[in-house]
C-alpha positions in Angstrom: 85.1 77.0 67.7 86.9 79.4 69.8 89.9 81.7 69.9 92.1 79.0 68.4 90.0 78.9 65.3 89.5 82.5 64.4 91.5 84.9 62.2 91.1 88.3 60.7 91.3 89.5 57.2 91.0 92.9 55.6 89.4 94.1 52.5 89.6 97.9 52.0 88.1 98.1 48.6 85.3 100.5 49.7 82.5 98.0 50.1 80.8 97.8 53.4 83.1 98.5 56.3 83.1 98.9 60.0 83.0 102.4 61.6 86.5 103.1 63.0 88.2 100.6 60.6 88.0 102.4 57.3 91.7 101.8 56.5 94.7 99.8 57.6 95.8 102.9 59.6 92.8 102.3 61.9 93.3 98.6 62.7 94.9 99.6 66.0 91.3 100.5 67.1 90.3 96.8 66.9 93.2 95.8 69.1 92.4 98.5 71.6 88.8 97.2 71.8 90.1 93.6 72.4 92.3 94.9 75.2 89.4 96.9 76.6 87.4 93.6 76.6 90.3 92.0 78.5 91.6 89.7 75.8 95.1 88.7 76.7 98.1 89.3 74.4 98.4 85.6 73.4 94.8 85.5 72.2 95.2 88.8 70.3 98.3 87.4 68.6 96.3 84.3 67.5 93.7 86.6 65.9 96.3 88.8 64.2 98.0 85.9 62.3 99.0 83.3 64.9 96.2 80.9 64.0 96.8 81.4 60.3 100.5 80.7 60.7 99.8 77.6 62.8 97.5 76.2 60.2 99.8 76.9 57.3 102.7 75.2 59.1 100.4 72.1 59.7 99.5 72.1 56.0 103.1 72.4 54.8 104.1 69.6 57.2 101.3 67.3 55.8 102.5 68.0 52.3 106.0 67.0 53.1 104.9 63.5 54.2 
């Protein structure tokens, strides 16, 4: 495991929650915390969809074979 195997999802249906992330409008707070903890831009991009897109491209490529 590591940064290349992690992705984020959201579920704003009112169950649970993280203080400071109550809605999509507050998601920037998560990115700010990653930057504060010295994550680089490439790793943040992986978390915010890059890993998901990479895996989906691999899956689609495997289905074409």
